[in-house]
C-alpha positions in Angstrom: -29.9 -35.5 -40.6 -28.9 -35.2 -36.8 -25.2 -35.1 -37.8 -26.0 -32.1 -40.3 -27.9 -30.3 -37.6 -25.3 -30.8 -35.1 -22.6 -29.4 -37.6 -24.7 -26.4 -38.3 -25.0 -25.7 -34.6 -21.2 -25.9 -34.1 -20.6 -23.7 -37.0 -22.9 -21.0 -35.6 -21.2 -21.4 -32.0 -17.7 -21.2 -33.5 -18.6 -17.9 -35.5 -20.1 -16.3 -32.3 -17.0 -17.1 -30.3 -14.7 -15.8 -33.2 -16.8 -12.6 -32.9 -16.4 -12.2 -29.2 -12.7 -12.6 -29.5 -12.5 -10.2 -32.2 -14.2 -7.5 -30.3 -12.8 -8.4 -26.9 -16.2 -7.7 -25.3 -19.7 -9.3 -25.2 -21.6 -9.5 -28.2 -25.4 -9.2 -28.1 -27.9 -11.9 -28.4 -30.9 -11.2 -30.6 -33.1 -8.7 -28.7 -30.6 -8.4 -25.9 -28.0 -5.8 -26.9 -25.1 -5.1 -24.5 -25.6 -1.9 -22.5 -22.5 -1.3 -20.5 -18.6 -1.7 -20.5 -16.3 -1.7 -17.6 -13.3 0.3 -16.9 -10.7 -1.3 -14.3 -8.2 0.6 -12.1 -5.1 -1.3 -11.0 -2.4 0.2 -8.8 1.2 -1.0 -8.5 3.1 -0.5 -5.3 5.6 -1.8 -2.9 5.0 -4.7 -0.6 4.3 -3.6 2.8 2.6 -0.6 1.7 -1.2 -0.1 1.8 -3.0 1.0 -1.3 -3.9 4.7 -1.2 -7.3 5.8 0.1 -8.2 8.1 -2.8 -10.6 8.2 -5.9 -9.8 8.3 -9.7 -12.0 10.0 -12.0 -12.6 9.3 -15.6 -13.9 11.2 -18.8 -15.6 9.9 -22.1 -15.7 12.3 -25.0 -16.7 11.6 -28.8 -13.6 10.6 -30.8 -12.4 11.8 -34.3 -13.9 10.4 -37.4 -11.6 8.4 -39.6 -12.3 7.8 -43.5 -12.4 4.2 -44.7 -9.2 2.7 -46.3 -8.6 -0.5 -48.4 -7.3 -1.9 -45.0 -9.9 -0.3 -42.6 -13.5 0.6 -42.0 -14.7 4.0 -41.6 -15.2 5.3 -38.1 -17.5 7.8 -37.1 -17.4 10.3 -34.2 -19.6 9.0 -31.4 -22.7 11.2 -30.7 -22.6 13.2 -27.6 -24.2 11.0 -24.9 -24.2 7.9 -26.8 -21.6 6.3 -24.4 -21.6 8.0 -21.0 -21.2 7.7 -17.3 -24.4 7.3 -15.5 -25.0 9.0 -12.1 -22.3 7.4 -9.7 -20.3 6.1 -12.4 -17.0 7.3 -13.8 -15.1 7.3 -10.5 -13.2 4.4 -8.9 -12.3 4.6 -5.2 -9.3 2.9 -3.7 -9.5 1.7 -0.3 -6.6 0.2 1.8 -7.3 -3.5 2.5 -5.4 -5.9 4.8 -5.6 -8.6 2.1 -3.7 -6.5 -0.3 -0.7 -5.6 1.9 1.9 -8.0 0.3 0.8 -7.5 -3.2 2.7 -5.3 -5.5 -0.4 -4.9 -8.0 -3.9 -4.5 -6.7 -7.4 -3.9 -8.4 -8.7 -0.9 -6.7 -12.2 -1.3 -8.4 -14.3 -0.8 -11.6 -16.7 1.4 -13.0 -19.2 1.3 -15.9 -19.7 3.1 -19.2 -23.3 3.1 -20.4 -24.5 3.1 -24.0 -27.5 4.8 -25.2 -28.3 3.1 -28.5 -31.1 5.5 -29.3 -28.6 8.3 -30.2 -27.1 6.2 -33.0 -28.9 7.1 -36.3 -27.1 4.7 -38.8 -25.1 1.5 -38.9 -21.3 1.8 -38.5 -18.4 2.0 -35.9 -18.5 5.0 -33.4 -15.6 6.1 -31.5 -15.1 7.6 -28.1 -12.0 8.6 -26.1 -11.7 7.5 -22.4 -9.1 8.8 -20.0 -8.3 9.6 -16.6 -8.6 13.0 -15.0 -5.2 14.3 -13.4 -6.3 16.3 -10.3 -4.7 19.5 -9.5 -3.8 18.5 -6.1 -3.2 14.8 -6.4 -2.5 12.3 -3.8 1.1 12.1 -2.7 3.1 9.3 -4.3 0.5 8.5 -7.1 1.7 8.9 -10.7 -1.7 9.4 -12.5 -2.2 7.6 -15.8 -1.9 9.9 -18.9 -3.1 7.0 -21.2 -6.1 7.5 -23.6 -8.1 4.5 -24.8 -10.5 4.4 -27.8 -13.9 3.0 -27.0 -15.6 1.8 -30.1 -19.3 1.0 -30.4 -20.6 -1.2 -33.2 -24.2 -0.3 -34.4 -26.3 -2.4 -36.8 -29.4 -4.4 -37.3 -29.9 -7.7 -35.4 -31.7 -10.7 -36.7 -35.1 -8.8 -36.4 -34.8 -5.8 -38.5 -38.0 -4.6 -37.3 -36.3 -3.6 -33.9 -34.2 -1.1 -35.7 -30.7 -0.2 -35.0 -28.9 -2.2 -32.0 -25.5 -2.1 -30.3 -24.0 -5.2 -31.9 -20.8 -5.1 -29.8 -18.2 -2.7 -28.3 -14.6 -2.9 -27.4 -11.6 -0.9 -26.0 -8.8 -0.5 -28.5 -5.2 0.8 -28.3 -5.0 4.4 -29.1 -1.6 3.9 -30.8 -2.9 0.7 -32.6 -6.5 0.9 -33.0 -6.7 -2.6 -34.5 -5.5 -4.2 -31.3 -8.1 -4.7 -28.6 -7.6 -3.2 -25.1 -8.7 -4.7 -21.8 -10.0 -1.4 -20.4 -7.4 -1.3 -17.6 -6.0 1.9 -16.4 -2.8 1.4 -14.2 -1.5 3.9 -11.6 1.8 3.7 -9.9 2.0 4.3 -6.1 5.7 5.0 -5.6 6.6 1.5 -6.6 10.2 2.5 -6.7 10.3 4.1 -3.2 11.2 7.5 -4.3 8.3 9.4 -2.5 7.3 7.1 0.2 9.7 6.1 3.1 10.1 3.9 6.1 10.3 5.1 9.7 12.2 2.6 12.0 11.8 2.9 15.8 14.5 1.2 17.7 14.9 0.3 21.3 18.0 0.1 23.3 18.4 -0.6 27.2 21.8 0.3 28.9 23.1 0.3 32.5 24.0 -2.4 35.0 20.2 -2.8 35.9 18.6 -2.1 32.6 16.2 -5.1 32.0 17.0 -6.3 28.5 14.1 -8.7 28.3 11.3 -6.4 29.2 8.8 -4.8 26.5 8.6 -1.0 26.7 5.4 0.6 25.6 5.0 3.4 23.0 2.2 5.4 21.6 2.6 6.1 17.8 0.5 8.6 15.8 0.9 9.3 12.0 -1.0 12.4 10.8 -1.4 11.7 7.0 -4.1 11.7 4.4 -7.5 11.0 5.8 -8.2 7.4 5.8 -4.5 6.4 5.1 -3.1 3.4 6.6 0.4 2.3 7.5 1.8 -1.1 8.0 4.1 -1.8 11.0 6.5 -4.8 10.9 8.5 -5.8 14.0 12.1 -7.4 13.8 11.4 -10.1 16.2 8.5 -11.6 14.4 5.9 -10.3 16.5 2.4 -9.9 14.8 2.3 -6.9 12.4 0.1 -4.0 13.3 -1.8 -1.4 11.3 -2.0 2.3 12.1 -4.5 4.6 10.6 -4.0 8.3 10.1 -4.7 10.5 13.1 -5.3 7.5 15.5 -2.9 6.6 18.1 -1.7 3.0 18.2 0.4 1.2 20.6 3.6 -1.0 20.0 6.1 -2.7 22.3 9.7 -3.0 22.0 12.6 -4.6 24.1 16.4 -4.1 23.9 17.6 -4.4 20.4 14.1 -4.7 18.6 12.8 -2.4 16.0 9.5 -1.5 14.5 9.2 -0.5 10.9 6.5 1.7 9.8 6.1 1.7 5.9 4.6 4.3 3.5 5.3 7.8 5.1 5.5 10.6 2.5 7.0 14.0 3.5 3.8 15.5 4.4 3.0 12.8 7.0 4.0 14.0 10.5 4.8 11.3 13.1 4.7 11.4 16.9 6.2 8.6 18.9 5.9 8.7 22.8 7.4 6.2 25.2 5.5 5.4 28.4 7.2 7.1 31.6 9.4 4.5 33.3 11.0 7.1 35.6 9.6 5.5 38.7 11.7 2.2 37.7 14.7 4.2 37.7 15.2 4.6 33.9 16.5 7.8 32.2 15.2 8.1 28.7 16.8 9.7 25.7 15.6 10.0 22.1 18.2 10.2 19.5 20.8 11.1 22.3 18.4 14.1 23.6 16.9 13.7 26.8 13.0 13.2 26.6 10.4 10.5 25.8 8.7 12.1 22.6 9.7 12.5 19.1 7.7 14.5 16.3 8.8 15.1 13.0 8.4 14.5 9.2 10.7 12.4 7.1 12.0 12.8 3.5 14.0 9.6 3.5 14.2 6.3 5.3 14.6 7.5 9.0 15.6 5.5 12.2 14.6 7.0 15.7 16.4 5.5 18.7 14.9 5.4 22.2 17.4 4.6 24.9 16.5 3.7 28.5 19.4 3.7 30.9 19.3 2.3 34.4 22.6 2.2 36.3 23.1 1.8 39.9 26.4 2.4 41.7 27.7 -0.3 44.1 27.6 0.8 47.7 31.1 1.2 49.2 30.5 2.5 52.9 30.3 -0.9 54.5 33.7 -2.0 53.1 35.4 1.3 54.3 33.7 0.9 57.9 35.3 -2.5 58.5 38.6 -1.9 56.7 40.6 -0.9 60.0 39.5 -4.1 61.8 40.5 -6.3 58.9 44.0 -4.6 59.1 44.1 -5.3 62.9 43.2 -8.9 62.5 45.7 -9.4 59.7 48.4 -7.8 62.0 47.5 -10.1 64.9 47.7 -13.2 62.6 51.2 -12.2 61.5 52.3 -11.6 65.0 50.9 -14.9 66.3 52.9 -16.6 63.5 56.1 -15.0 64.4 55.6 -15.8 68.0 54.9 -19.5 67.3 58.0 -19.9 65.1 60.3 -18.3 67.7 58.9 -20.8 70.3 59.4 -23.7 68.2 63.0 -22.7 67.5 63.6 -22.6 71.3 62.3 -26.0 71.9 64.6 -27.4 69.3 
């Protein structure tokens, strides 16, 4: 008897598992119908580029009815409001995170689709279409998803028929192949191929016979881009990387031959780099061969800005010139003495 009971329990468990696998989402237990589904936003990007600081909006609308065939069930158009975004839902916000900086695919967040089972009047499969909204003034560098996903809601009676119609299950499906379940992930590319975002390289050179090539020179760097946008800075010599935030000045230090690469600038991002004044130490500063300590510009390709500090001191020559006549006299006296001594020695022999 125990073995038969165990076998029945196992069969029920297997059947439940198969149903979950078929629909790709949670299946209700009696009296506890599922009420929400999850949309996930993934962003693909370059390593060393922060995820964008922006939001993505979604819409859900009733789908189109499909008649039953020998191979498929009938699909009803979902009633308006049967699947919907509750207050505060329907939007996923992407925020730059330090933990994502070296990742090429990051999950920006999720949002929920709610289901109002009271609006469904008969058993069946009800279809909705979910898609992302493309803004008229989008975030630079983002390719917005144009994908549409079907969201199907399965309505029927549970074990207790007296409770009326219930949400039995729900699933995303591939719009191009509705028999294939979908995971509800919308993916956006954030210039993964580097065609819109560019790198700004700041390089330091020290020249002259008294230029100190081991000193660190201080720079103030400000990037003015989208509000909340962040930029990753990597040094060529292995110093700890730093992060700049749009509109906020940051400080970097470079010695001779070193560079700092700032990743992720688009053509609308304006940079300002100013080196601290080292005139009192005898340095003359040039930026890209132009006299000055500040460079402000935008870039539409990978760009290198070179700051040169020159400190050159001429060797004093006045002392040498003043004693030169005495050196000549001493040399003449030495030659005369040698000549005199040689003649004297010749007489003695």
